[in-house]
C-alpha positions in Angstrom: 45.8 -15.6 -17.3 48.1 -13.7 -19.4 50.9 -11.9 -17.6 52.7 -9.1 -19.4 55.7 -7.7 -17.7 56.8 -4.0 -18.0 60.2 -2.6 -17.8 61.2 -2.3 -14.0 64.8 -1.1 -14.7 66.0 2.0 -12.6 63.0 2.1 -10.4 62.7 -1.1 -8.8 59.1 -2.6 -7.6 57.0 -0.1 -5.4 56.6 -1.3 -2.0 53.7 -0.5 0.6 50.5 -2.1 2.4 47.2 -2.9 0.8 46.0 0.7 1.0 49.0 2.2 -0.6 48.7 0.2 -4.0 49.0 2.6 -6.9 45.8 3.5 -8.3 45.3 2.6 -12.0 49.1 2.1 -12.7 48.6 0.3 -15.7 48.4 -3.5 -16.9 51.2 -5.5 -16.0 52.7 -3.4 -12.9 54.1 -5.0 -9.9 53.7 -4.0 -6.3 55.2 -5.5 -3.4 52.5 -5.8 -0.6 54.2 -5.9 2.7 50.8 -6.3 4.1 50.2 -9.7 2.4 54.0 -10.4 1.9 53.2 -10.9 -1.6 54.1 -9.8 -5.1 51.2 -8.5 -7.0 50.3 -7.8 -10.6 47.9 -5.5 -11.8 45.7 -7.0 -14.5 43.6 -6.0 -17.4 40.5 -6.6 -14.9 41.5 -3.5 -13.2 42.6 -5.6 -9.9 45.8 -6.6 -8.1 46.3 -10.2 -7.9 48.9 -12.2 -6.5 51.5 -13.5 -9.0 52.0 -16.8 -7.3 48.4 -18.2 -6.8 47.7 -19.8 -3.3 45.1 -22.2 -2.2 41.8 -20.5 -1.4 40.4 -21.5 2.1 36.5 -21.4 3.3 36.1 -20.8 7.1 32.5 -20.1 7.5 29.2 -19.0 5.4 26.5 -16.5 6.7 23.1 -16.0 5.0 20.0 -18.1 4.3 18.6 -20.2 1.3 14.8 -19.6 1.1 12.7 -22.7 0.2 9.6 -20.2 -0.6 12.0 -18.2 -3.3 14.1 -21.1 -4.1 17.1 -18.7 -3.7 19.5 -17.4 -1.3 22.6 -14.9 -1.1 25.1 -16.0 1.1 28.5 -14.4 2.3 31.6 -16.7 2.1 34.7 -16.0 4.5 38.1 -17.6 4.0 41.6 -16.5 2.6 43.2 -16.0 -0.7 40.1 -15.3 -2.5 40.8 -13.6 -5.8 38.8 -11.8 -8.6 37.2 -14.4 -10.8 36.6 -16.9 -8.1 33.3 -19.0 -8.5 31.3 -20.5 -5.6 29.5 -23.9 -5.8 27.3 -25.8 -3.6 27.6 -29.4 -3.5 24.7 -31.6 -2.5 24.7 -34.7 -0.6 24.0 -36.5 -3.9 27.2 -35.2 -5.3 25.4 -32.9 -7.7 27.6 -29.4 -8.1 25.4 -26.3 -8.4 27.5 -23.3 -9.4 26.4 -19.8 -8.0 24.6 -17.7 -10.3 26.9 -15.0 -9.4 30.0 -14.5 -7.3 31.2 -11.2 -6.3 34.7 -10.5 -5.1 34.8 -8.1 -2.2 38.0 -8.7 -0.8 40.8 -11.4 -0.4 38.8 -12.7 2.5 35.4 -12.3 1.5 33.0 -13.1 -1.4 29.3 -12.9 -1.8 27.5 -15.6 -3.9 23.7 -16.1 -5.0 22.6 -19.5 -5.6 19.5 -20.8 -7.2 17.9 -24.6 -7.6 19.0 -25.9 -4.2 16.8 -28.7 -2.9 16.5 -29.4 1.0 16.2 -33.0 -0.1 20.0 -32.8 -0.7 21.1 -30.7 2.2 23.7 -30.0 4.0 25.6 -28.6 1.0 29.3 -28.3 1.2 30.6 -24.8 -0.3 33.8 -24.6 -2.6 35.5 -21.7 -3.8 37.7 -22.2 -7.0 40.1 -19.4 -8.1 40.8 -18.9 -11.6 44.0 -21.1 -11.1 41.6 -24.0 -10.3 43.0 -24.1 -7.1 40.0 -24.2 -4.7 39.0 -24.8 -1.1 36.0 -26.4 0.4 33.8 -26.2 3.7 31.7 -29.3 4.1 28.1 -29.3 5.4 28.1 -25.4 5.0 24.7 -24.5 3.8 21.0 -25.6 4.6 18.0 -25.1 2.7 15.8 -22.9 5.1 12.4 -24.6 4.7 9.0 -22.8 4.9 7.2 -23.1 8.0 4.4 -25.4 8.0 1.0 -24.7 9.9 0.0 -27.2 12.6 -3.2 -25.5 13.5 -5.7 -26.3 11.3 -8.0 -23.5 9.3 -11.2 -22.7 10.4 -12.9 -22.3 13.8 -10.9 -22.3 16.8 -14.0 -23.0 19.0 -17.2 -21.1 20.6 -16.4 -19.2 23.6 -18.0 -17.3 26.7 -16.5 -14.2 28.1 -12.9 -15.4 28.1 -10.5 -16.8 25.5 -7.3 -18.5 25.9 -6.0 -20.5 22.9 -2.8 -20.9 20.6 -2.3 -21.3 17.0 0.8 -23.0 16.0 3.5 -23.5 13.0 6.8 -25.4 12.8 9.8 -25.1 11.2 11.8 -28.3 10.0 15.0 -26.3 10.6 16.0 -24.5 13.9 14.5 -21.0 12.6 12.2 -19.4 15.2 8.6 -18.7 14.2 6.8 -15.3 15.0 3.0 -14.7 14.5 1.3 -11.4 13.2 -2.0 -10.5 11.9 -2.2 -10.2 8.1 -2.8 -6.8 6.8 -6.5 -5.7 6.9 -7.1 -8.5 9.4 -8.0 -8.0 13.1 -9.0 -9.8 16.1 -12.6 -9.2 18.3 -12.0 -6.5 20.5 -10.6 -7.1 23.9 -8.4 -10.0 22.1 -4.6 -9.9 21.7 -2.1 -11.9 19.5 1.2 -13.1 21.2 3.8 -12.9 18.4 6.1 -15.4 20.0 3.9 -17.7 21.3 0.8 -17.6 18.8 -1.4 -17.4 21.9 -4.9 -15.7 21.6 -6.2 -14.2 24.8 -8.5 -11.7 26.3 -12.1 -10.9 27.1 -14.8 -10.8 24.1 -17.1 -8.0 23.8 -20.6 -8.1 25.0 -23.1 -9.1 22.6 -26.7 -10.0 22.4 -26.7 -12.8 19.9 -24.1 -15.3 18.8 -21.4 -13.7 16.9 -18.6 -15.1 14.4 -15.2 -13.3 13.9 -12.9 -14.3 11.1 -9.3 -13.5 10.8 -5.8 -14.2 9.0 -2.6 -14.9 10.8 0.8 -14.8 9.1 3.7 -17.3 10.5 7.3 -16.4 9.7 10.6 -17.6 10.1 12.4 -14.4 9.0 13.7 -16.0 5.8 10.8 -17.6 3.6 7.7 -15.7 2.7 5.3 -15.8 5.4 2.7 -18.4 5.3 -1.0 -17.3 6.2 -4.1 -19.1 7.6 -7.6 -17.9 8.2 -9.3 -18.7 11.5 -12.5 -17.8 13.2 -13.8 -17.5 16.9 -17.4 -17.5 17.7 -18.6 -15.7 20.8 -21.4 -17.0 22.7 -24.2 -14.8 23.7 -25.1 -15.2 27.5 -28.9 -16.1 28.5 -31.3 -13.3 29.2 -33.5 -13.3 32.3 -37.0 -13.1 31.6 -38.2 -13.5 35.2 -38.0 -9.9 37.0 -35.6 -9.6 40.0 -37.2 -9.2 43.2 -40.0 -10.7 45.4 -41.4 -14.2 43.8 -44.3 -13.8 46.0 -45.7 -14.1 49.8 -47.3 -17.4 51.0 -48.9 -19.0 54.0 -47.0 -21.5 56.1 -48.1 -25.0 55.2 -49.0 -23.7 51.5 -47.7 -25.8 48.5 -45.3 -23.7 46.3 -44.3 -24.0 42.5 -42.7 -21.3 41.1 -41.0 -21.4 37.7 -37.7 -19.0 37.0 -37.1 -18.2 33.1 -34.2 -17.1 31.3 -33.9 -17.7 27.4 -30.9 -18.6 25.1 -31.2 -18.3 21.4 -29.2 -21.6 20.4 -28.5 -23.2 24.0 -30.7 -25.0 26.7 -30.3 -23.0 29.9 -29.8 -24.5 33.7 -30.2 -23.0 37.0 -28.4 -23.2 40.2 -28.5 -21.4 43.3 -25.5 -19.4 43.5 -25.6 -17.4 47.3 -28.1 -17.1 49.8 -30.8 -19.8 50.6 -34.3 -20.8 49.8 -37.1 -20.8 52.8 -36.7 -24.4 54.5 -38.4 -26.9 52.7 -38.1 -25.5 49.1 -35.8 -26.9 46.4 -34.5 -25.3 43.1 -34.5 -27.8 40.1 -32.2 -27.4 37.2 -34.7 -26.7 34.9 -35.7 -23.5 37.2 -38.7 -24.6 39.3 -38.7 -23.6 42.7 -41.1 -26.0 44.7 -42.1 -27.3 48.1 -44.2 -27.0 51.1 -43.8 -23.3 52.9 -42.2 -23.8 56.4 -44.0 -22.8 59.6 -41.6 -20.0 60.1 -42.3 -16.7 59.0 -39.8 -14.2 57.3 -38.0 -13.4 54.1 -35.6 -15.4 52.5 -33.2 -13.6 49.6 -31.2 -15.8 47.2 -29.2 -15.3 44.1 -30.1 -17.7 41.1 -27.6 -18.1 38.1 -28.7 -19.3 34.6 -26.2 -20.9 32.4 -25.8 -22.0 29.0 -22.7 -24.1 29.6 -20.3 -21.0 28.5 -21.9 -18.0 30.1 -23.9 -17.5 33.1 -25.9 -14.5 34.5 -27.1 -14.1 38.2 -30.3 -12.6 39.3 -31.6 -12.0 42.9 -34.8 -13.2 44.3 -36.9 -13.3 47.5 -39.7 -15.3 49.0 -41.7 -14.2 52.1 -43.4 -16.7 54.5 -46.3 -15.7 56.4 -47.6 -17.6 59.4 -51.2 -17.4 59.4 -53.1 -16.9 62.9 -54.8 -19.8 64.2 -56.7 -19.6 67.5 -56.5 -22.3 70.0 -59.9 -23.2 72.2 -58.8 -24.4 75.4 -60.5 -25.9 78.6 -58.0 -26.3 81.5 -59.5 -28.1 84.2 -57.6 -28.4 88.0 -57.7 -31.3 90.2 -60.5 -31.7 92.8 -60.1 -31.5 96.5 -60.1 -34.5 99.0 -63.2 -35.0 101.4 -62.8 -34.2 105.2 -62.9 -36.6 107.9 -66.0 -37.4 109.7 -66.8 -38.7 113.4 -68.1 -42.1 113.4 -69.1 -42.0 117.1 -71.6 -39.2 116.1 -72.2 -40.1 113.0 -71.2 -36.8 111.9 -69.8 -36.5 108.3 -66.7 -34.5 106.9 -67.0 -31.9 104.2 -66.9 -32.8 100.5 -64.0 -31.9 98.7 -64.3 -28.7 96.0 -63.9 -29.1 92.5 -60.9 -28.4 90.3 -60.8 -24.7 89.0 -62.1 -24.4 85.5 -60.8 -22.1 82.7 -62.1 -21.8 79.1 -61.1 -19.4 76.5 -59.3 -18.8 72.8 -55.7 -18.4 72.4 -53.9 -17.0 69.2 -51.0 -19.1 68.4 -47.7 -17.4 68.1 -45.1 -18.5 65.3 -42.7 -21.1 66.8 -44.2 -20.8 70.3 -44.1 -23.7 72.7 -46.7 -24.2 75.4 -46.2 -26.1 78.7 -49.1 -28.2 79.8 -49.6 -29.5 83.6 -52.2 -31.5 84.7 -53.2 -31.3 88.3 -54.1 -34.3 90.4 -56.8 -34.5 92.8 -56.5 -34.2 96.7 -56.1 -37.0 98.9 -59.3 -37.8 101.2 -58.2 -37.6 104.8 -58.3 -40.5 107.9 -57.9 -40.1 111.6 -54.2 -40.4 111.4 -54.2 -37.3 108.8 -53.8 -34.6 111.6 -56.5 -32.2 111.4 -58.7 -34.5 109.0 -59.2 -31.8 106.5 -59.3 -33.4 102.8 -56.1 -32.6 100.7 -56.2 -29.7 98.1 -56.5 -30.5 94.2 -53.2 -30.0 92.3 -53.2 -26.9 89.6 -53.3 -27.4 86.1 -51.4 -25.1 83.6 -51.6 -24.3 79.9 -48.8 -22.1 79.1 -49.1 -18.8 80.9 -52.7 -19.8 82.2 -53.1 -21.5 85.7 -56.2 -22.8 87.3 -56.2 -23.8 91.0 -57.0 -27.1 92.5 -60.2 -27.6 94.8 -60.2 -26.7 98.4 -60.1 -29.8 100.6 -63.2 -30.8 102.2 -63.4 -29.8 106.2 -63.4 -32.4 108.9 -66.6 -32.8 111.1 -66.7 -29.3 113.2 -64.3 -28.0 110.5 -64.8 -25.5 107.7 -64.1 -26.2 104.0 -60.7 -25.1 102.6 -60.6 -22.6 99.7 -59.4 -23.7 96.1 -60.7 -23.4 92.5 -64.0 -24.5 94.2 -64.0 -24.3 97.9 -64.5 -27.5 99.9 -67.3 -28.0 101.8 -67.7 -27.6 105.5 -67.9 -30.8 107.9 -71.0 -31.4 110.0 -71.2 -28.5 112.7 -69.0 -26.6 110.3 -70.0 -22.9 109.8 -68.8 -22.3 106.3 -67.4 -23.7 103.3 -64.1 -22.8 101.4 -64.1 -19.9 99.6 -64.0 -20.5 95.6 -61.8 -18.3 93.2 -63.9 -16.1 90.8 -64.1 -17.4 87.2 -62.7 -20.8 88.2 -65.4 -22.0 90.8 -67.6 -21.2 93.8 -67.8 -21.7 97.4 -68.4 -24.8 99.2 -71.4 -25.3 101.3 -71.7 -24.9 105.1 -72.2 -28.0 107.4 -75.5 -28.9 109.1 -75.4 -27.3 112.4 -77.5 -28.8 115.0 -78.3 -32.5 115.6 -75.8 -34.9 115.9 -75.7 -37.8 113.4 -75.8 -35.3 110.1 -73.5 -34.8 107.2 -71.1 -31.9 106.4 -71.7 -29.5 103.4 -71.4 -30.1 99.6 -68.0 -29.1 98.3 -67.6 -27.8 94.6 -69.5 -25.5 92.8 -70.9 -24.8 96.3 -74.3 -24.3 97.6 -74.6 -25.0 101.4 -74.9 -28.4 102.5 -78.5 -29.7 102.8 -79.9 -30.4 106.4 -79.7 -34.2 107.1 -82.6 -35.8 108.9 -81.9 -36.6 112.3 -80.3 -39.9 112.9 -78.9 -39.9 109.2 -75.7 -39.2 107.8 -76.4 -37.9 104.2 -74.1 -35.1 103.2 -75.2 -32.0 101.8 -75.5 -32.1 97.7 -72.4 -30.8 96.1 -72.8 -27.6 94.2 -74.2 -27.7 90.7 -71.4 -27.4 87.9 
């Protein structure tokens, strides 16, 4: 630098702060800057410079160097910078790269533009050299900002049903934060969104009738380098379509074999079936292939249930019903009660006791009721009588029952000189007895009367009774029982 002094006799050196410097005073003019405590010289370059060159200092650097553009503009902060200073980046391999331009902003700030730096040799030292060759340096001050790298492979992100929840990812080799955005002209399927911070793609796909593939492009940016783009796709899987109409699947009689095939179709996938709510009639099952089978239960009623058809990604449900009818079955029945016991005779006179009446008899047809139970009781026969048994009448037979139907046991036979007892069929009177026991209409008839007259004769017949036959004198044959 050439310094030319002008005549300063008479007026002395002007004095003031930086803002008070004279504008265009002419080359070689001096100025005493009290703010910086320096004597400054106005140079031919049109700037004020310190007459005594001081060592510059570098305190910090801001800005980024982009790998994608292979250039970067940085701002250098420090002290004692002068016009004409040059910024230099020094790599870890010792190679020095001067800035393509260094702009003097102020005593404490420079702007430098670098090109040709490689991340292989980062971090770079930043040096500022004044025209006096005095310099200051800041070690490890500048890094090359690497371009983000996609971690998610291009192409299909998968096949989905209704809901989507996936993420795409790109990383930076430095500390940069990656943001994501859709490339110009690209869009996600309706109902999906892209999280710009995390790269998550989520939402509900639109309804479709056939499998549909959506293609889109996403940019990943670190805010410094040119965004990197990648193209992806999502396939939306169409749900199966029911072919079997909802509602009743039919009415079936109990005990019948049932085999019903449900049907839902899918253009690309196999369909499986499952019961999702309700229940099938007892004894029926649903297979994964959609077949309802089994034997109809003996319980009438309608069962309502819901079946889901799934292709592994989507499922659709449909409600059905099956009605079971219990067919009317008539039961033919014959109920017979216990017969009555015979009456006591008189051995001394050879007078016979009456015969026991037959048990009552009832026949008919019963319409079965679903789920009903029927109690059956079998009546026992009445006991025959001996002299030790009081009046000597035969015991009545026990009643028999079938559900609500009851028939009475046969009446016991009368003792000699006694009448027969009533019952389903009446008991016969003993010898010398005047009347047999009365029978119950619809179940039996009355017993016969005993023989009245000569001793040594028998009592009347019991059961479906006609009167006892007259015995011959001196014989003890009883009257015949009534015919059944």
